[in-house]
Structure formats: C-alpha cells, structure tokens
C-alpha positions in Angstrom: -13.5 23.0 12.9 -11.3 20.4 11.0 -11.7 16.6 11.4 -8.5 16.7 13.6 -10.2 18.9 16.1 -13.3 16.6 16.5 -14.0 16.3 20.2 -14.9 12.6 20.0 -11.8 10.6 19.2 -14.0 7.7 18.0 -15.8 10.0 15.5 -12.5 11.4 14.3 -11.2 7.9 13.7 -14.4 7.1 11.7 -14.2 10.3 9.7 -10.5 9.7 8.8 -10.3 5.9 8.8 -13.5 4.9 6.9 -12.8 7.1 3.8 -9.2 5.7 3.7 -10.5 2.2 4.0 -13.1 2.9 1.3 -10.2 4.1 -1.0 -8.3 0.9 -0.2 -11.5 -1.1 -0.9 -11.8 0.5 -4.3 -8.2 -0.6 -4.9 -8.9 -4.1 -3.7 -11.9 -4.3 -6.0 -9.7 -3.2 -8.9 -7.0 -5.8 -8.0 -9.7 -8.5 -7.8 -11.2 -7.5 -11.1 -7.8 -7.3 -12.7 -7.1 -10.9 -11.6 -10.5 -12.0 -12.6 -10.4 -10.7 -16.1 -6.8 -12.1 -16.6 -8.1 -15.4 -15.3 -10.7 -15.4 -18.1 -7.8 -16.1 -20.5 -7.6 -19.5 -18.7 -3.8 -19.2 -18.8 -1.9 -19.9 -15.5 1.1 -18.3 -17.2 -0.7 -14.9 -17.5 -2.0 -15.1 -14.0 1.5 -15.9 -12.8 2.8 -12.9 -14.8 0.5 -10.5 -13.0 1.5 -12.1 -9.6 5.2 -11.8 -10.4 4.8 -8.2 -11.6 2.8 -6.9 -8.6 5.9 -6.3 -6.4 7.3 -4.0 -9.1 4.1 -2.0 -9.2 4.3 -1.7 -5.4 7.9 -0.6 -5.5 7.0 2.2 -8.0 4.2 3.3 -5.6 6.5 3.1 -2.6 8.9 5.7 -4.1 5.9 8.1 -4.2 5.2 7.2 -0.5 8.6 8.6 0.4 7.2 12.1 -0.3 3.4 11.3 0.1 3.6 9.6 3.5 6.6 11.8 4.6 4.8 15.0 3.8 1.6 13.8 5.3 3.3 13.2 8.7 5.2 16.6 8.6 2.1 18.6 7.4 -0.1 17.1 10.1 2.3 18.0 12.8 2.8 21.5 11.4 -0.9 22.1 11.3 -1.1 20.9 14.9 1.4 23.7 15.6 -0.7 26.1 13.4 2.2 26.6 11.0 0.3 27.0 7.7 3.2 28.6 5.8 5.6 25.6 6.2 2.7 23.1 5.6 2.1 24.7 2.2 5.9 24.6 1.4 5.9 20.9 2.3 2.9 20.2 0.1 4.6 21.9 -2.9 7.9 20.1 -2.3 6.3 16.7 -2.2 4.4 17.3 -5.4 7.4 18.3 -7.5 9.7 15.7 -6.0 7.2 13.0 -6.9 6.9 14.3 -10.5 10.7 14.2 -11.0 11.1 10.8 -9.4 8.3 9.4 -11.6 10.0 10.5 -14.8 13.3 9.0 -13.7 11.6 5.6 -12.9 9.7 5.6 -16.2 13.0 6.0 -18.2 15.0 3.5 -16.3 12.2 1.0 -16.2 11.5 1.0 -19.9 15.2 0.6 -20.6 15.5 -2.3 -18.2 12.2 -4.2 -18.7 13.7 -7.6 -19.6 16.4 -7.7 -16.9 13.8 -6.8 -14.3 11.5 -9.5 -15.5 14.2 -12.1 -15.2 15.2 -10.8 -11.8 11.7 -11.3 -10.3 11.5 -15.1 -11.0 9.9 -15.5 -14.5 10.3 -18.7 -16.5 10.2 -19.3 -20.3 6.4 -19.6 -20.2 5.5 -16.4 -18.4 8.4 -14.1 -19.3 6.8 -12.4 -22.3 3.6 -11.8 -20.4 5.5 -10.3 -17.5 7.4 -8.0 -19.9 4.1 -6.8 -21.5 2.7 -6.0 -18.1 5.8 -4.1 -16.8 6.2 -2.0 -20.0 2.8 -0.3 -19.5 3.4 0.1 -15.8 6.6 2.0 -16.4 5.0 4.2 -19.0 2.4 5.2 -16.5 4.8 5.5 -13.6 4.7 9.3 -13.3 0.9 9.3 -12.9 0.9 6.2 -10.6 3.3 8.0 -8.3 1.6 11.4 -8.4 -1.8 9.8 -7.6 -0.3 7.7 -4.8 1.5 10.7 -3.3 -1.7 12.8 -3.3 -3.8 10.1 -1.7 -1.6 10.5 1.4 -0.9 14.2 1.5 -4.6 15.2 0.8 -5.6 13.5 4.1 -3.1 15.5 6.1 -4.7 18.8 4.8 -8.2 17.6 5.8 -9.2 16.8 2.1 -10.3 13.4 3.2 -13.3 13.0 0.8 -11.2 14.2 -2.1 -8.4 11.8 -1.3 -10.9 8.9 -1.4 -12.7 10.1 -4.5 -9.5 10.3 -6.5 -8.7 6.6 -5.7 -12.3 5.5 -6.5 -12.4 7.4 -9.8 -9.1 5.8 -11.0 -10.2 2.3 -10.0 -13.6 2.5 -11.5 -12.1 3.5 -14.8 -9.5 0.8 -14.4 -12.1 -1.9 -14.0 -14.0 -0.7 -17.1 -10.8 -0.6 -19.2 -9.8 -4.0 -17.8 -12.9 -5.5 -19.3 -12.5 -3.7 -22.6 -8.8 -4.4 -23.1 -8.8 -8.1 -21.8 -12.1 -9.5 -23.0 -13.1 -7.9 -26.4 -9.6 -6.7 -27.4 -7.8 -9.8 -25.9 -4.8 -7.9 -24.8 -4.2 -10.1 -21.8 -1.6 -8.9 -19.3 -0.7 -5.9 -21.4 -4.3 -4.8 -21.3 -4.4 -5.2 -17.5 -1.3 -3.0 -17.1 -2.5 -0.4 -19.6 -5.9 -0.1 -17.8 -4.0 0.3 -14.5 -1.9 3.2 -15.9 -4.8 5.0 -17.4 -6.8 4.7 -14.2 -3.9 6.5 -12.4 -3.9 9.2 -15.1 -7.6 9.9 -14.4 -7.1 10.0 -10.6 -4.1 12.4 -11.0 -6.2 14.7 -13.2 -8.9 14.7 -10.5 -6.4 15.6 -7.7 -4.9 18.4 -9.8 -8.4 19.8 -10.4 -9.1 19.7 -6.6 -5.8 21.6 -5.9 -6.7 24.3 -8.5 -10.2 24.6 -6.9 -8.8 24.8 -3.3 -6.2 27.5 -4.4 -9.0 29.5 -5.9 -11.0 29.3 -2.7 -8.0 30.6 -0.8 -6.8 27.4 0.9 -3.6 28.4 2.8 -2.2 24.9 3.1 -1.8 23.7 -0.5 -0.2 25.0 -3.7 1.4 23.9 -6.9 3.4 27.1 -7.4 7.2 26.7 -7.7 7.6 30.1 -6.1 9.6 29.8 -2.9 10.4 26.2 -3.6 14.1 26.8 -3.0 13.2 27.2 0.7 12.1 23.5 0.8 15.7 22.5 1.9 14.5 23.2 5.4 11.5 20.9 4.9 12.9 18.2 2.7 15.1 16.4 5.4 12.1 15.9 7.7 9.9 14.6 4.8 12.5 12.2 3.6 13.5 11.0 7.1 10.0 9.8 7.9 9.0 9.0 4.3 11.8 6.5 3.7 10.8 4.1 6.5 7.2 4.4 5.3 8.2 3.7 1.7 10.5 0.9 2.8 7.4 -0.9 4.2 6.2 -1.3 0.7 9.6 -1.8 -0.9 10.6 -4.5 1.7 7.2 -6.1 1.3 7.8 -6.2 -2.4 11.3 -7.7 -1.9 9.9 -10.3 0.5 7.1 -11.1 -2.0 9.7 -11.5 -4.7 11.6 -13.9 -2.5 8.4 -15.8 -1.6 7.3 -15.9 -5.3 10.6 -17.2 -6.4 10.4 -20.1 -3.9 6.8 -20.8 -4.8 7.9 -20.8 -8.5 10.1 -23.8 -7.7 6.9 -25.8 -7.6 5.6 -24.7 -11.1 3.2 -22.2 -12.7 0.2 -23.8 -11.1 1.6 -23.2 -7.6 2.3 -19.6 -8.5 -1.2 -19.1 -9.9 -2.8 -20.6 -6.8 -0.7 -18.5 -4.5 -1.4 -15.5 -6.7 -5.1 -16.0 -6.3 -4.8 -16.5 -2.5 -2.6 -13.5 -2.2 -5.0 -11.3 -4.2 -7.9 -12.3 -2.0 -5.8 -11.8 1.2 -5.2 -8.2 0.1 -8.7 -7.5 1.3 -7.4 -8.0 4.9 -4.0 -6.4 4.3 -5.1 -3.2 2.5 -8.1 -2.5 4.7 -5.9 -2.8 7.7 -3.3 -0.5 6.1 -6.0 1.9 5.0 -7.3 2.3 8.5 -3.8 2.8 9.9 -2.8 5.3 7.3 -6.1 7.1 7.4 -5.8 8.0 11.1 -2.1 8.6 11.0 -2.6 12.4 10.4 -4.7 12.4 13.6 -1.8 11.0 15.5 0.5 13.6 14.0 -1.9 16.5 14.8 -2.3 15.4 18.4 1.4 15.1 18.8 2.0 18.6 17.3 -0.8 20.0 19.5 0.7 18.3 22.6 -2.5 16.3 23.2 -0.9 13.2 24.8 -4.1 11.6 26.2 -6.0 12.1 23.0 -3.1 10.7 21.0 -2.9 7.4 23.0 -6.7 7.0 23.0 -6.7 7.3 19.2 -3.9 4.6 19.0 -5.8 2.3 21.4 -9.2 2.6 19.6 -7.6 2.4 16.1 -5.7 -0.7 17.1 -8.7 -2.4 18.7 -10.8 -1.8 15.5 -8.0 -3.1 13.3 -7.6 -6.3 15.3 -11.3 -7.1 15.3 -11.4 -6.5 11.6 -8.5 -9.0 11.2 -10.3 -11.6 13.3 -13.3 -11.3 10.9 -11.2 -11.9 7.9 -9.5 -14.9 9.5 -12.9 -16.5 10.0 -14.0 -15.7 6.5 -10.9 -17.2 4.9 -11.0 -20.4 6.9 -14.7 -21.2 6.3 -15.2 -19.7 2.8 -11.8 -20.1 1.2 -12.9 -22.6 -1.5 -15.8 -20.5 -2.5 -13.7 -17.4 -2.8 -10.9 -19.1 -4.8 -13.5 -20.8 -7.0 -14.4 -17.4 -8.4 -11.0 -17.3 -10.2 -10.2 -21.0 -10.8 -12.1 -23.8 -12.3 -10.1 -27.0 -11.6 -11.0 -28.6 -8.3 -7.4 -29.4 -7.4 -6.2 -25.8 -8.0 -9.2 -24.4 -6.0 -8.3 -26.6 -3.0 -4.7 -25.7 -3.1 -5.4 -22.0 -3.4 -7.9 -22.2 -0.5 -5.4 -24.0 1.7 -2.9 -21.2 1.0 -5.6 -18.6 1.8 -6.6 -19.8 5.2 -2.9 -20.1 6.3 -2.2 -16.6 5.1 -5.4 -15.4 6.9 -4.1 -16.5 10.3 -1.9 -13.4 10.2 -4.8 -10.9 9.9 -5.3 -10.0 13.6 -1.5 -9.4 14.0 -1.6 -7.0 11.0 -3.8 -4.7 13.0 -1.3 -4.3 15.7 1.7 -3.9 13.4 0.1 -1.4 11.0 -1.3 0.9 13.8 2.0 1.0 15.7 3.9 1.6 12.5 1.6 4.5 11.6 2.0 5.9 15.1 5.8 6.0 14.8 5.6 7.5 11.3 3.1 10.2 12.4 5.4 11.2 15.3 8.5 11.3 13.1 10.0 8.3 14.9 11.9 7.0 11.9 14.2 4.6 13.8 11.4 2.7 15.5 9.5 2.5 12.2 12.6 1.3 10.4 13.2 -1.4 13.1 9.7 -2.8 12.5 10.1 -2.7 8.7 13.5 -4.3 8.6 12.7 -7.0 11.1 9.4 -7.9 9.5 10.3 -7.9 5.8 14.0 -8.7 5.7 15.7 -10.0 8.8 12.9 -12.4 9.8 10.9 -13.0 6.6 13.6 -13.7 3.9 15.6 -16.2 6.0 12.3 -17.6 7.2 11.1 -18.4 3.7 14.3 -20.2 2.9 14.3 -22.1 6.2 10.6 -23.1 6.0 11.0 -24.1 2.4 14.0 -26.4 3.4 12.0 -27.9 6.3 8.5 -28.1 5.0 8.6 -27.4 1.2 5.7 -25.4 -0.3 3.4 -25.5 2.8 6.3 -24.1 4.8 6.8 -21.2 2.4 3.2 -20.2 2.7 3.2 -20.5 6.5 6.1 -18.1 6.8 3.9 -15.0 6.8 1.7 -15.8 9.8 4.7 -17.0 11.7 6.6 -13.7 11.2 3.6 -11.5 11.7 2.9 -13.1 15.1 6.5 -12.4 16.2 6.3 -8.8 14.9 3.0 -8.1 16.7 4.7 -8.8 20.0 7.8 -6.7 19.0 5.5 -3.8 17.9 3.6 -3.8 21.3 7.0 -3.8 23.2 8.3 -0.8 21.1 5.0 1.1 21.6 5.0 0.6 25.4 8.7 1.5 25.6 8.2 4.7 23.6 5.1 5.7 25.6 7.1 5.6 28.8 9.8 7.8 27.3 7.4 10.2 25.5 6.9 13.7 27.0 4.7 16.0 25.0 
C-alpha cells in the first residue's frame, strides 16, 4: 500500500507533509546559515548583494518547477488512474526537459551577469558583490534545476523519504562549504554562491543514484532512458499547462521581491540589509507553509484521479487547518521575539530594531499564507491551471506591484514593508471564494 492509499487522511498528510516540511526546513537552515556567514563580513553591502540576488536564484529554480511541479501533478493523477506507463513517460520527459533548460539558463546567465545585476536594483557599493554571487549561481544552474525538479517529482511516485533526503544532503554540504569559503577563505558572496551550487550538485547526484537503484529494483514508474521519449508529446502539454502556473508563483514572487527590494533600496544599503535579515527569517514561515502544501499536493491529485471526492476535500480541510495554525504560531514568535532573532545577524542596536519592526509586520501575513498555499496546491494538483494562474497573478503582480508603489508614496518605507500582509489578507479571501466556487462545480 502506498502513502496515497493510507486509510487515515490525517496520517497520509503527516507522511507526505512532514518530510516535505523537513526538506524546506533544511533549506531554511541553509538560507539562515548563508546569511549568517555573510553577515560575519560585517559588510551591509555584501548582505544587500545576497538579498538582491535571491530573486534570481528563485527564478532559476522556478523554471525547474515548470517540469517538476507539472510532472508531479500529472503523475499523481495518472497513478490514481493506475496508468503506470504514462507516469514513467512523464517522469522521463520532465528529467530531460529540466537538463536542457538548465544548460540554456547557464549560458544566457553567464553572458548577461552584469545587465542582470543592474536590473535587480544594485548600486555602486554592492554591484561587484552581486555579480560575484550571480556568476556561481548560473554556473550551477543545471544542477540547481535538476535537484529542484526531482524534489517535486519524487514525491509523486511515493519516494517521499528520498525526496527529503536529497534536499537535506545538499543543504548540509552547503552549510559546511559556506563556513569554509566565507570564513577561512574569505570569499564573501562568491563563496556563498559557490557553496550553494555545490550543494545542489551533491543532491542531484543522490537523486540520480536513487533512480538507478529503483530501476534495478524494477520500479515501473520511473526511468532515465530516452527510449520512447518521442511519445512525450502527448504528455508534455499537460505537464507544462499545470507547471507554468506553479512556476509562475516563484517567478512572480521573485518579480515582486525585485520591485520591493528596489523600493527599499531607495532608503540605502542599511535598509536593504535590515529588510534582507527580516526576509530571511520570515522564510521560516513562508517555506514551511509551502512545504506542507506542496508535500500533500500529490495526495490531492491521487484522490482526484481515483475519484475520491470526500477524501480529497477532507485532505484540503485538514491541510489548510494545520497550515493556518502554523502561521499563527510564527506570527506570535515574530512579534514577541523579533529583536532576539534579528540580533543573531546584526550588531548595531538601531539596525536590530529596524529589522525587528520589519519582521513583525511581515509576520502578520503568516496565517493567510496557509490558506493561499493550500488552495493553490489544490488547483495545481487537479490540473486547474486557470484558477492557479488567477491567484498567482493577483497576488504577485496585479495587487502587489502597484501596492508597493502606492504604499511607498503614501507611507514611505513602513508602507513598503506593510504591502505584503495587506495583499496576503485580500488573497486569502479570494482563495477561499475560488475554492468554494470550484467545489460546487466539481463532479468526480
């Protein structure tokens, strides 16, 4: 019996959601360690460079999500229909598509490093540090993307522990290399990016080893063979249709972050550094919420493919409730312990207080994230690309970007920071309305 066939929906959510959250936690620890080691340089310009570069790393990863998240949704539904042949074809297609896309991004990125650095809001003080960071990210792009894609598709074929282990292996190596490159070798932002890329090389190698092992065991749902790949034309449209909205979540988040960063940058490198610290800490709430939603998405897809309507909606309800309660917990932590958390990365009292004020404002959005992420995963898992796209575009473009501009005009820097919880509150309501509307129309 696979995890998708677990009789207890609650147990199935735990078996799928907790490993995915653990994987995200490993990534969070890496992100925090990355920022911590860069902060040891005592250079706000280098901290700002990592902050400004993060959206580009997310964009690279989001391209992999087109195929990773798209194939995860399609494979889960195919397995719910007991169609193992097409699920294997889908797995092969997503693998080779990610490899090709990674090579293309690496070449284009290395050629265009400086224009990209200028476009994301660098100034004369942090430009060179940003270029150093981006260069190594683009070199490692094929491995970053392969690892990211497999972290999604592995869960859909019930390799939940392996999906989590790959992320943890990469991030543990990343942290070790962060220390070596930044502290003894004093490579600064370049060392942080190199450590990131090498960590993804390690996790990619682990995933490939797992695939070879599963093939040897006779697993009928995964393969790396190019044999029969020409038949993927009947699989590709479905993968891309649902993968693009999923990837756009990350792309649009990156675009909105670039917009926000550029407005924060109007107030100087110290403001960017303080926001960067607050943002990195807030990733604990963001990525754990995303991890839970993405972890249980294959369960949604399997139930949909198997026509288990009641089980599907029970999974959505329980997953949403758990995600919301987790968000409330983080809101409380950020409000009451913000200064202590920011003090780990900053030394000056003024900067600590500013970063802490940013953190508790951002933290107000945590409970709303639970609603938005679960509903978005629900639509992705069911192949409802239009609904998923509506949430993504409203959240990160139509409301957020004009919102940043308006709030900056009205309230200056505090208004820019307050844009996120304002938009997330609106989107939580929109997400609930879309879910209820779809539930009334849905016939399994």
